[in-house]
C-alpha positions in Angstrom: 1.6 61.8 -46.3 -0.4 65.1 -45.8 -2.8 65.2 -42.7 -5.3 68.1 -43.4 -8.9 68.6 -41.9 -11.9 69.5 -43.9 -11.8 73.0 -42.4 -8.3 73.6 -43.8 -9.4 72.3 -47.1 -12.1 75.2 -47.5 -10.3 78.0 -45.4 -9.7 79.5 -49.1 -13.4 79.9 -49.8 -14.4 81.0 -46.4 -12.0 84.2 -47.4 -13.7 85.0 -50.8 -10.7 83.7 -52.9 -11.7 82.1 -56.0 -10.3 78.5 -57.2 -9.9 77.8 -60.7 -10.9 74.3 -62.2 -8.5 72.3 -63.9 -9.5 70.9 -67.4 -10.8 67.8 -67.9 -8.1 65.7 -68.7 -5.6 63.3 -67.7 -3.1 64.2 -64.7 -0.1 62.7 -63.4 -1.4 62.2 -59.9 -4.7 60.6 -58.3 -6.0 62.2 -55.0 -7.5 59.8 -52.7 -9.1 61.3 -49.0 -9.9 58.8 -46.4 -12.3 60.2 -43.9 -12.0 59.1 -40.3 -15.2 58.8 -37.3 -13.2 61.3 -35.0 -9.8 62.8 -33.9 -7.8 59.5 -33.5 -8.0 58.6 -36.9 -8.3 54.6 -36.3 -11.6 54.1 -37.8 -11.9 54.9 -41.6 -15.5 55.6 -42.5 -15.4 57.2 -46.1 -13.3 57.4 -49.4 -13.4 60.0 -52.1 -11.2 61.7 -54.7 -10.5 61.4 -58.5 -8.4 59.0 -60.6 -5.7 59.8 -62.9 -8.5 60.5 -65.6 -10.2 62.4 -63.5 -13.1 60.1 -62.7 -14.4 61.4 -59.0 -15.3 58.5 -56.5 -17.0 58.5 -53.3 -17.7 56.0 -50.6 -19.0 56.0 -47.1 -19.6 59.1 -45.1 -17.4 62.6 -45.4 -16.3 63.8 -41.9 -13.8 66.5 -40.6 -11.1 64.0 -40.3 -9.6 63.7 -43.2 -6.5 62.5 -44.5 -5.2 63.5 -48.5 -2.7 61.8 -50.2 -1.8 61.7 -53.5 -0.3 58.9 -55.3 1.3 59.0 -58.9 -0.5 57.7 -62.0 1.1 54.7 -62.9 -1.6 53.5 -65.7 -4.8 52.2 -65.0 -7.4 52.4 -62.3 -8.7 50.5 -60.5 -5.1 48.7 -59.7 -5.2 45.0 -60.0 -6.8 43.5 -56.9 -9.0 46.5 -56.1 -12.0 45.2 -54.8 -14.5 48.3 -53.0 
């Protein structure tokens, strides 16, 4: 599991480097960002990311305390039993 802060994720933008957007097509991974209330990472307050078809989703609050994970695509999203 990769643990990054929001500051780490946006640092390249502050340095003036350009980011290239990926084309809108299916991908081998879905990206999930889980946001927490503080640096203890115990109270989850939001989720965002993209699914395997690069559809974006977001719910709750965005904070600087975030854990980013990438999960391999296995077929459909949402997975069976997922209930937001």
